[in-house]
BADREN-618167 format. One record per residue (C-alpha): residue number from 1; residue in one letter; chain; x, y, z. Coordinates in steps of 0.5 Angstrom, whole numbers, plus 2048, in hexadecimal, padded with zeros to 3 digits. Example, Ala and Ser with C-alpha at 12.3 -4.5 7.8 and 13.67 -1.06 7.14 Angstrom:
<koldrens>
(1,'A','A',(819,7F7,810))
(2,'S','A',(81B,7FE,80E))
</koldrens>
This chain:
<koldrens>
(1,'M','A',(800,800,800))
(2,'H','A',(804,805,803))
(3,'T','A',(80A,807,808))
(4,'L','A',(80B,80B,80D))
(5,'M','A',(811,810,80D))
(6,'D','A',(815,812,813))
(7,'S','A',(81B,818,812))
(8,'A','A',(81D,817,81A))
(9,'L','A',(824,814,818))
(10,'A','A',(826,819,814))
(11,'Q','A',(827,81E,81A))
(12,'T','A',(82E,820,81C))
(13,'F','A',(831,81C,821))
(14,'R','A',(834,820,827))
(15,'P','A',(836,81C,82D))
(16,'P','A',(834,81F,833))
(17,'E','A',(838,823,838))
(18,'S','A',(83B,81F,83E))
(19,'G','A',(838,81F,844))
(20,'P','A',(838,81C,84B))
(21,'P','A',(839,815,84C))
(22,'D','A',(833,810,84B))
(23,'D','A',(82E,815,848))
(24,'G','A',(82D,812,842))
(25,'R','A',(831,815,83E))
(26,'A','A',(836,810,83C))
(27,'L','A',(830,80B,83A))
(28,'Y','A',(82D,811,836))
(29,'V','A',(833,811,832))
(30,'Q','A',(833,80A,831))
(31,'G','A',(82C,80A,82E))
(32,'L','A',(82E,810,82A))
(33,'L','A',(833,80C,827))
(34,'A','A',(82F,806,826))
(35,'L','A',(82A,80A,823))
(36,'R','A',(82E,80D,81E))
(37,'N','A',(831,806,81C))
(38,'G','A',(82A,803,81B))
(39,'D','A',(829,7FF,821))
(40,'V','A',(822,802,823))
(41,'E','A',(820,7FC,828))
(42,'E','A',(827,7FD,82C))
(43,'A','A',(826,805,82B))
(44,'A','A',(81F,805,82E))
(45,'S','A',(822,800,834))
(46,'L','A',(828,805,836))
(47,'L','A',(824,80B,835))
(48,'T','A',(81E,809,839))
(49,'Q','A',(823,807,83F))
(50,'A','A',(826,80E,83E))
(51,'L','A',(81F,811,83E))
(52,'R','A',(81E,80E,845))
(53,'R','A',(823,812,848))
(54,'Q','A',(822,818,845))
(55,'P','A',(81A,818,844))
(56,'A','A',(81A,820,842))
(57,'H','A',(81F,81F,83D))
(58,'A','A',(81C,821,836))
(59,'G','A',(822,81F,831))
(60,'M','A',(822,818,835))
(61,'R','A',(81A,817,834))
(62,'R','A',(81A,81A,82C))
(63,'N','A',(81F,815,82A))
(64,'L','A',(81C,810,82E))
(65,'V','A',(816,812,829))
(66,'R','A',(81A,811,823))
(67,'A','A',(81D,80A,825))
(68,'L','A',(816,808,827))
(69,'L','A',(813,80A,820))
(70,'V','A',(818,807,81C))
(71,'A','A',(817,800,820))
(72,'E','A',(810,801,81F))
(73,'R','A',(80E,800,826))
(74,'Y','A',(808,805,825))
(75,'E','A',(804,805,82B))
(76,'Q','A',(80B,807,82E))
(77,'V','A',(80C,80C,829))
(78,'V','A',(805,810,82B))
(79,'M','A',(806,80F,833))
(80,'Q','A',(80D,812,832))
(81,'A','A',(80C,817,82D))
(82,'A','A',(806,81A,831))
(83,'A','A',(80A,81A,837))
(84,'A','A',(80F,81E,834))
(85,'L','A',(80A,823,830))
(86,'V','A',(808,825,838))
(87,'G','A',(80F,829,838))
(88,'T','A',(810,82B,831))
(89,'P','A',(809,82B,82E))
(90,'D','A',(80C,82F,827))
(91,'D','A',(810,829,825))
(92,'A','A',(80E,827,81E))
(93,'E','A',(812,821,81E))
(94,'L','A',(80F,81E,825))
(95,'H','A',(808,81F,821))
(96,'F','A',(80A,81C,81B))
(97,'A','A',(80C,816,81F))
(98,'R','A',(806,816,823))
(99,'G','A',(802,816,81C))
(100,'T','A',(806,811,819))
(101,'A','A',(805,80C,81F))
(102,'L','A',(7FE,80E,81F))
(103,'N','A',(7FC,80C,818))
(104,'A','A',(800,805,819))
(105,'L','A',(7FC,804,81E))
(106,'G','A',(7F5,805,81B))
(107,'Q','A',(7F4,80C,81E))
(108,'H','A',(7F4,80F,817))
(109,'A','A',(7F0,816,819))
(110,'S','A',(7F4,817,81F))
(111,'A','A',(7FA,816,81B))
(112,'C','A',(7F8,81B,816))
(113,'A','A',(7F7,820,81B))
(114,'A','A',(7FE,81F,81E))
(115,'F','A',(800,820,817))
(116,'A','A',(7FD,826,816))
(117,'R','A',(800,829,81C))
(118,'A','A',(807,827,81A))
(119,'L','A',(806,82A,813))
(120,'S','A',(803,831,817))
(121,'L','A',(80A,831,81A))
(122,'Q','A',(80E,82E,814))
(123,'P','A',(80A,830,80E))
(124,'D','A',(810,82D,809))
(125,'H','A',(811,826,80D))
(126,'A','A',(810,822,807))
(127,'P','A',(80F,81B,80B))
(128,'S','A',(809,81E,80F))
(129,'W','A',(805,81F,808))
(130,'L','A',(807,818,806))
(131,'N','A',(805,815,80C))
(132,'M','A',(7FE,819,80D))
(133,'G','A',(7FD,817,806))
(134,'N','A',(7FE,810,809))
(135,'A','A',(7F9,811,80E))
(136,'S','A',(7F4,814,809))
(137,'A','A',(7F5,80E,805))
(138,'D','A',(7F3,80A,80B))
(139,'L','A',(7ED,80E,80C))
(140,'D','A',(7EB,80C,805))
(141,'D','A',(7EC,814,803))
(142,'P','A',(7EF,813,7FC))
(143,'I','A',(7EF,81A,7FA))
(144,'S','A',(7F2,81D,800))
(145,'A','A',(7F7,818,800))
(146,'E','A',(7F9,819,7F9))
(147,'T','A',(7FA,821,7FB))
(148,'L','A',(7FE,81F,801))
(149,'Y','A',(803,81B,7FD))
(150,'R','A',(803,820,7F7))
(151,'T','A',(805,826,7FC))
(152,'A','A',(80A,821,800))
(153,'L','A',(80E,81F,7F8))
(154,'R','A',(80D,827,7F7))
(155,'L','A',(811,828,7FD))
(156,'D','A',(816,822,7FC))
(157,'P','A',(816,81F,7F5))
(158,'T','A',(81B,81A,7F7))
(159,'L','A',(816,817,7FC))
(160,'T','A',(815,810,7FA))
(161,'E','A',(810,80D,7FF))
(162,'A','A',(80B,813,7FC))
(163,'H','A',(80C,811,7F5))
(164,'A','A',(80A,80A,7F7))
(165,'S','A',(804,80C,7FC))
(166,'L','A',(802,811,7F6))
(167,'G','A',(802,80B,7F1))
(168,'Y','A',(7FE,807,7F7))
(169,'I','A',(7F9,80C,7F7))
(170,'L','A',(7F8,80D,7EF))
(171,'T','A',(7F7,806,7EF))
(172,'M','A',(7F1,807,7F4))
(173,'Q','A',(7EE,80C,7F0))
(174,'G','A',(7EF,807,7E9))
(175,'R','A',(7F4,80C,7E6))
(176,'L','A',(7F8,806,7E4))
(177,'D','A',(7FD,80A,7DF))
(178,'E','A',(7FF,80F,7E4))
(179,'A','A',(800,80A,7EA))
(180,'I','A',(804,806,7E6))
(181,'A','A',(808,80C,7E4))
(182,'A','A',(809,80F,7EB))
(183,'C','A',(80B,808,7ED))
(184,'E','A',(810,808,7E8))
(185,'E','A',(813,80F,7EA))
(186,'A','A',(814,80C,7F1))
(187,'I','A',(818,805,7EE))
(188,'C','A',(81C,80A,7EA))
(189,'L','A',(81E,80E,7F1))
(190,'R','A',(81F,807,7F5))
(191,'P','A',(81F,801,7F0))
(192,'D','A',(81E,7FC,7F6))
(193,'F','A',(819,800,7F9))
(194,'A','A',(814,7FA,7FA))
(195,'Q','A',(80E,7FE,7FC))
(196,'A','A',(80E,801,7F5))
(197,'H','A',(80F,7FB,7F1))
(198,'W','A',(809,7F8,7F5))
(199,'N','A',(805,7FE,7F4))
(200,'L','A',(806,7FD,7EC))
(201,'A','A',(805,7F6,7ED))
(202,'I','A',(7FD,7F8,7EF))
(203,'A','A',(7FC,7FD,7EA))
(204,'A','A',(7FF,7F9,7E4))
(205,'L','A',(7FA,7F3,7E6))
(206,'L','A',(7F4,7F7,7E8))
(207,'G','A',(7F5,7FA,7E0))
(208,'G','A',(7F6,7F2,7DE))
(209,'D','A',(7FE,7F3,7DC))
(210,'L','A',(7FE,7EC,7E0))
(211,'P','A',(805,7EA,7DD))
(212,'R','A',(808,7F1,7DF))
(213,'G','A',(804,7F1,7E6))
(214,'F','A',(806,7EA,7E8))
(215,'A','A',(80D,7EC,7E6))
(216,'A','A',(80D,7F2,7EB))
(217,'Y','A',(809,7ED,7F0))
(218,'E','A',(80F,7EA,7F1))
(219,'W','A',(812,7EF,7F6))
(220,'R','A',(80C,7EE,7FB))
(221,'K','A',(812,7E9,7FE))
(222,'R','A',(816,7EE,7FF))
(223,'H','A',(811,7F3,802))
(224,'A','A',(813,7F4,80A))
(225,'R','A',(80C,7F3,80C))
(226,'Y','A',(80B,7EC,808))
(227,'R','A',(813,7EA,808))
(228,'A','A',(812,7E5,80E))
(229,'D','A',(80C,7E1,80A))
(230,'F','A',(811,7DF,805))
(231,'P','A',(817,7DB,809))
(232,'E','A',(81C,7D8,805))
(233,'I','A',(81B,7D1,803))
(234,'P','A',(820,7CC,801))
(235,'G','A',(822,7CA,7FA))
(236,'R','A',(820,7CD,7F3))
(237,'P','A',(81B,7D2,7F1))
(238,'W','A',(816,7CF,7EC))
(239,'D','A',(816,7D2,7E5))
(240,'S','A',(811,7CF,7E2))
(241,'I','A',(816,7CC,7DC))
(242,'H','A',(816,7C5,7DF))
(243,'A','A',(811,7C1,7E3))
(244,'D','A',(811,7BA,7E0))
(245,'G','A',(812,7B5,7E5))
(246,'Q','A',(813,7BA,7EA))
(247,'T','A',(810,7BC,7F1))
(248,'I','A',(80F,7C3,7F1))
(249,'L','A',(80D,7C7,7F8))
(250,'V','A',(809,7CC,7F8))
(251,'R','A',(808,7D1,7FE))
(252,'A','A',(802,7D4,7FF))
(253,'E','A',(801,7DC,801))
(254,'Q','A',(7FD,7E1,803))
(255,'G','A',(7F6,7E0,804))
(256,'F','A',(7F1,7DA,803))
(257,'G','A',(7EE,7DD,7FD))
(258,'D','A',(7F5,7DE,7FA))
(259,'V','A',(7F6,7D7,7FB))
(260,'I','A',(7F0,7D5,7F8))
(261,'Q','A',(7F1,7DA,7F2))
(262,'F','A',(7F8,7D7,7F0))
(263,'A','A',(7F6,7D0,7F1))
(264,'R','A',(7F4,7D0,7EA))
(265,'Y','A',(7FC,7CF,7E8))
(266,'L','A',(7FD,7C9,7EC))
(267,'P','A',(7FA,7C4,7E7))
(268,'L','A',(7FF,7C8,7E1))
(269,'I','A',(805,7C5,7E5))
(270,'R','A',(801,7BE,7E5))
(271,'D','A',(800,7BF,7DE))
(272,'M','A',(807,7C0,7DD))
(273,'G','A',(809,7B9,7E0))
(274,'G','A',(80A,7BC,7E7))
(275,'S','A',(808,7BB,7EE))
(276,'P','A',(805,7C1,7F1))
(277,'V','A',(805,7C1,7F8))
(278,'L','A',(802,7C8,7FC))
(279,'V','A',(803,7CA,803))
(280,'C','A',(7FD,7CD,805))
(281,'A','A',(7F9,7CE,80B))
(282,'P','A',(7F6,7C8,80E))
(283,'S','A',(7EE,7CA,80C))
(284,'L','A',(7F0,7CA,805))
(285,'V','A',(7F4,7C4,804))
(286,'P','A',(7ED,7BF,803))
(287,'L','A',(7EB,7C4,7FE))
(288,'V','A',(7F2,7C5,7FA))
(289,'Q','A',(7F2,7BD,7FA))
(290,'S','A',(7EB,7BD,7F6))
(291,'M','A',(7F0,7BF,7F0))
(292,'P','A',(7F2,7B8,7ED))
(293,'G','A',(7FA,7B7,7ED))
(294,'V','A',(7FB,7BD,7F2))
(295,'R','A',(7FD,7BC,7FA))
(296,'A','A',(7FC,7C1,7FF))
(297,'I','A',(800,7C1,806))
(298,'G','A',(7FF,7C5,80C))
(299,'P','A',(805,7C9,80F))
(300,'A','A',(806,7C4,814))
(301,'D','A',(806,7BE,810))
(302,'P','A',(80D,7BB,80E))
(303,'V','A',(80F,7BE,807))
(304,'P','A',(810,7B9,802))
(305,'A','A',(817,7B9,7FE))
(306,'Y','A',(816,7BE,7F8))
(307,'D','A',(81A,7C0,7F2))
(308,'A','A',(818,7C7,7F2))
(309,'W','A',(814,7CC,7F6))
(310,'I','A',(810,7D2,7F4))
(311,'D','A',(80B,7D8,7F7))
(312,'Q','A',(804,7D6,7F5))
(313,'V','A',(803,7DD,7F2))
(314,'S','A',(809,7DD,7EE))
(315,'L','A',(806,7D8,7EA))
(316,'A','A',(802,7DD,7E6))
(317,'R','A',(809,7E0,7E4))
(318,'V','A',(80D,7DA,7E2))
(319,'F','A',(807,7D7,7DE))
(320,'G','A',(807,7DE,7DB))
(321,'T','A',(7FF,7DF,7DC))
(322,'T','A',(7FC,7E5,7D8))
(323,'L','A',(7F4,7E6,7D8))
(324,'D','A',(7F3,7E1,7D3))
(325,'T','A',(7F7,7DC,7D6))
(326,'I','A',(7F4,7DC,7DD))
(327,'P','A',(7F3,7D4,7DE))
(328,'A','A',(7ED,7D0,7E0))
(329,'P','A',(7E8,7D7,7E0))
(330,'D','A',(7E2,7D2,7E0))
(331,'R','A',(7E4,7CE,7E6))
(332,'Y','A',(7E9,7CA,7E9))
(333,'L','A',(7E7,7C7,7F0))
(334,'S','A',(7E1,7C3,7F1))
(335,'A','A',(7DD,7C1,7F7))
(336,'D','A',(7DE,7BA,7FB))
(337,'P','A',(7D7,7B6,7F9))
(338,'I','A',(7D6,7B3,800))
(339,'R','A',(7D7,7BA,803))
(340,'A','A',(7D2,7BD,7FE))
(341,'Q','A',(7CD,7B8,7FF))
(342,'A','A',(7CD,7B9,806))
(343,'W','A',(7CC,7C0,806))
(344,'R','A',(7C6,7BF,801))
(345,'A','A',(7C3,7BC,806))
(346,'R','A',(7C3,7C2,80B))
(347,'L','A',(7C1,7C7,806))
(348,'P','A',(7BA,7CA,804))
(349,'G','A',(7B8,7C8,7FE))
(350,'G','A',(7B7,7CD,7F8))
(351,'R','A',(7BB,7D3,7F6))
(352,'K','A',(7C1,7D4,7FB))
(353,'V','A',(7C6,7DA,7FB))
(354,'G','A',(7CC,7DA,800))
(355,'L','A',(7CE,7E1,803))
(356,'A','A',(7D5,7E3,805))
(357,'F','A',(7D5,7EA,807))
(358,'A','A',(7DB,7EB,80B))
(359,'G','A',(7E3,7E8,80A))
(360,'N','A',(7E8,7E7,80F))
(361,'P','A',(7E8,7ED,814))
(362,'R','A',(7F0,7EB,815))
(363,'Y','A',(7F1,7EE,80E))
(364,'S','A',(7F4,7F5,80D))
(365,'A','A',(7EF,7F8,808))
(366,'D','A',(7E9,7F3,80B))
(367,'R','A',(7E5,7FA,80D))
(368,'R','A',(7E5,7FC,805))
(369,'R','A',(7E3,7F5,803))
(370,'S','A',(7DE,7F3,808))
(371,'I','A',(7D7,7F5,809))
(372,'P','A',(7D6,7F9,810))
(373,'P','A',(7D3,7F4,815))
(374,'D','A',(7CE,7FA,817))
(375,'F','A',(7CC,7FB,810))
(376,'D','A',(7C5,7F9,80F))
(377,'V','A',(7C4,7F4,80A))
(378,'K','A',(7BD,7F2,808))
(379,'L','A',(7BD,7EB,804))
(380,'P','A',(7B7,7EB,7FF))
(381,'D','A',(7B1,7E7,801))
(382,'V','A',(7B0,7E3,7FA))
(383,'A','A',(7AC,7DC,7FA))
(384,'G','A',(7B0,7D6,7FA))
(385,'L','A',(7B7,7DA,7FB))
(386,'S','A',(7BB,7D8,801))
(387,'F','A',(7C2,7DB,804))
(388,'I','A',(7C7,7D7,806))
(389,'N','A',(7CC,7DA,80B))
(390,'L','A',(7D4,7D9,809))
(391,'Q','A',(7D7,7DE,80E))
(392,'H','A',(7DB,7DB,813))
(393,'G','A',(7DC,7DD,81B))
(394,'V','A',(7DA,7E3,81D))
(395,'S','A',(7D8,7E6,816))
(396,'A','A',(7D3,7E1,816))
(397,'G','A',(7CE,7E4,81B))
(398,'P','A',(7CD,7EB,817))
(399,'L','A',(7C9,7E7,811))
(400,'R','A',(7C4,7E5,816))
(401,'L','A',(7C4,7DE,813))
(402,'P','A',(7C6,7D7,816))
(403,'D','A',(7CD,7D7,818))
(404,'L','A',(7D0,7D1,814))
(405,'T','A',(7D7,7D2,817))
(406,'P','A',(7D7,7CC,81B))
(407,'L','A',(7D6,7C8,815))
(408,'M','A',(7DB,7CB,80F))
(409,'T','A',(7E1,7C8,813))
(410,'D','A',(7E5,7C9,80D))
(411,'Y','A',(7E5,7CC,806))
(412,'A','A',(7E3,7C5,803))
(413,'E','A',(7DD,7C5,807))
(414,'T','A',(7DB,7CC,805))
(415,'A','A',(7DD,7CA,7FE))
(416,'A','A',(7D7,7C4,7FF))
(417,'L','A',(7D3,7C9,801))
(418,'I','A',(7D4,7CE,7FB))
(419,'D','A',(7D3,7C8,7F7))
(420,'N','A',(7CB,7C8,7F9))
(421,'L','A',(7CA,7CF,7F8))
(422,'D','A',(7C7,7D2,7F2))
(423,'L','A',(7CB,7D9,7F3))
(424,'V','A',(7D0,7DC,7F8))
(425,'V','A',(7D0,7E4,7F9))
(426,'T','A',(7D6,7E6,7FD))
(427,'V','A',(7DB,7EB,7FE))
(428,'D','A',(7E2,7EB,7FC))
(429,'T','A',(7E5,7E5,800))
(430,'S','A',(7E7,7DE,800))
(431,'V','A',(7DF,7DB,7FF))
(432,'A','A',(7DF,7DF,7F9))
(433,'H','A',(7E5,7DB,7F6))
(434,'L','A',(7E3,7D5,7F8))
(435,'A','A',(7DC,7D6,7F5))
(436,'G','A',(7E0,7D8,7EE))
(437,'A','A',(7E5,7D2,7EE))
(438,'L','A',(7DF,7CE,7EF))
(439,'G','A',(7DB,7D1,7E9))
(440,'K','A',(7D6,7D3,7ED))
(441,'P','A',(7D2,7D9,7EC))
(442,'V','A',(7D5,7DF,7F0))
(443,'W','A',(7D3,7E6,7F1))
(444,'I','A',(7D9,7EA,7F4))
(445,'L','A',(7D8,7F1,7F7))
(446,'L','A',(7DE,7F5,7F6))
(447,'P','A',(7E0,7FC,7FA))
(448,'H','A',(7E1,802,7F5))
(449,'A','A',(7E9,800,7F5))
(450,'P','A',(7E9,7F9,7F4))
(451,'D','A',(7EE,7F3,7F5))
(452,'W','A',(7F3,7F3,7EF))
(453,'R','A',(7F0,7EC,7EC))
(454,'W','A',(7E9,7EF,7EB))
(455,'M','A',(7EC,7F5,7E7))
(456,'L','A',(7E8,7FB,7E5))
(457,'E','A',(7E1,7FC,7E2))
(458,'R','A',(7DF,7F5,7E0))
(459,'S','A',(7DA,7F1,7E2))
(460,'D','A',(7DD,7EB,7E1))
(461,'S','A',(7E4,7E7,7E3))
(462,'P','A',(7E9,7E4,7DF))
(463,'W','A',(7EB,7E0,7E5))
(464,'Y','A',(7E4,7DD,7E5))
(465,'R','A',(7DF,7DC,7E0))
(466,'S','A',(7D9,7DB,7E5))
(467,'V','A',(7DA,7E2,7E8))
(468,'R','A',(7D6,7E8,7E8))
(469,'L','A',(7D9,7EF,7EB))
(470,'F','A',(7D5,7F4,7EE))
(471,'R','A',(7D9,7FA,7F0))
(472,'Q','A',(7D8,800,7F5))
(473,'P','A',(7D7,806,7F1))
(474,'A','A',(7DA,80A,7F7))
(475,'P','A',(7DF,808,7FC))
(476,'G','A',(7DB,805,802))
(477,'D','A',(7D4,805,7FE))
(478,'W','A',(7D2,7FE,800))
(479,'A','A',(7CA,801,7FF))
(480,'S','A',(7CB,801,7F8))
(481,'V','A',(7CE,7FA,7F7))
(482,'L','A',(7C9,7F7,7FB))
(483,'A','A',(7C3,7FA,7F8))
(484,'Q','A',(7C6,7F8,7F1))
(485,'V','A',(7C7,7F0,7F4))
(486,'M','A',(7C0,7F0,7F7))
(487,'Q','A',(7BD,7F3,7F1))
(488,'A','A',(7C0,7ED,7ED))
(489,'L','A',(7BE,7E8,7F2))
(490,'T','A',(7B7,7E9,7F1))
(491,'L','A',(7B7,7E8,7EA))
(492,'P','A',(7B5,7E1,7E7))
(493,'G','A',(7BB,7DC,7E6))
</koldrens>
C-alpha cells in the first residue's frame, strides 16, 4: 500500500556534556551511538535507562521517541511523545512521530490532527505531508491523500515513498497509467524499493497486464511486511521448464482465497508429467486433493522428497499467464459426492441461495470488502427461495439465518454445501473463489476500489466464467450494490 517515512535519524549527533556520575549521561551517549548505528532496540533500552535517571531531560526523551519510532514500537511512541510534548508543545518532530505512530495503530483521524499540528509548526516538512496522505488514504479519502502526496513531492521530488504512495492512491481511483508512472518514478529513484514494485504490480494486474503484473509481484517476497512469510526453502526453485518424473513442492501463500484461485495451476504440473505437492492450511487439504494427481499436505505434515519448489502465486508468472491463457476458467475443483449427498438431506427444497457478506476480520482491508455488521440487509421474500448462511463464526450472526459454522468443518465440507445451491452471493472472500472454482453461479459484491483480480468496470471475470460482478458506484456505497442484487434475486430463473 504505502509506507511510513521517518526523518528523525537525520538529526545531527551531538554528545551531551559530561555531568555527575550515575546521572544517566553515559547511558545517553551509548544510546545515541546505538541509534546512529541503526541498533534501535539497544538504543531504546539505553535511552529508557538514561531517562529513568533524568525524567525531565528533554533530549533523552526526544531521542527515545526517535528510537521507538524506527523500532515500530508505536504504543510507546505515543506515550513518550505525549510526555515530551508537555514540556515542548511546539516541537514539530514530536507531533510528526506521534502522528506516524497513531496512524500505524489505526487511529487515522487522530494521526491527521497530529500531522496538521506538525505542519503548522514546520510547513516545509515533506515527510509530514506524506504521512498525512497515508492517514487520509487509510480514511478512504483518496482525493485528500493525492493532494497531500503531491505537496510532499513538490517540497521534495526525491521522496521515493511519496511517489510509491501516489501510485497506490491513483490505483485506488482507477487511474492506472498515472499510477504506473508514479511507481516507475519511485523505482527510478530507488531500484530496490519493494513497495514501489508491489504497487506497480497491483496497477498492472488491475489493468489486465498479467505478464508485467506477475513479474513485478515477485517483489512481495522482499517487502518488509511479508518477507517473514517466505523463509528460505532448501533445493532448486522450479522454473516450469522440466517437470516430467519430478516432484514439485508448491508453497501456499496469502489468504485461503488466493490458495483456491491459484490451485488451478497444479494440474498443469501434473499434465507435464510432474507430481505437485501443495503445502497449505489443513482446512484446505481435502478440497485440494479432490484434484486428480494432486497431493496436499498441512504445514505440520512430513514433507516428501522433492526435486524443486515454487511459491504458489509465482506459478502464474512461470506459466506466462495472460488474460487469454488463464487455466480452467470454467471449473477445476469438485465436491465430494458423499458429503454433498449428506448436505442435500439437510437443506430445504426449492431454489437455494448461499450468502456471505463478511470476510476474515483479520485481513487488513476487510473493512472495505465486508458489509458492515450493523448494515440493515433486507432479504427479499420470494416463494420457493431459501437463503443459506455461508458465513463463519461471529460474522454468521448478523445475517439472522441459521449458523452452519459447526457443520462447515473444512473447505471440502463448504464445497459440498455449495454444490447443492443454485447461486452464491458473496463479498470478495474465499467463498467467492470456492464457488467460482466449483463452476457454481456466483455474484460477487465489490468495493469501489476492488482487489486486482477483479479488474475495473467489467461485470465478468476471466478467472471464473460463472462469476457476475456487482460494483460499488462510490466508496462505501453498499446500499446501491445490495439494491441491484436484491432486485436481481426477485427475477425469474
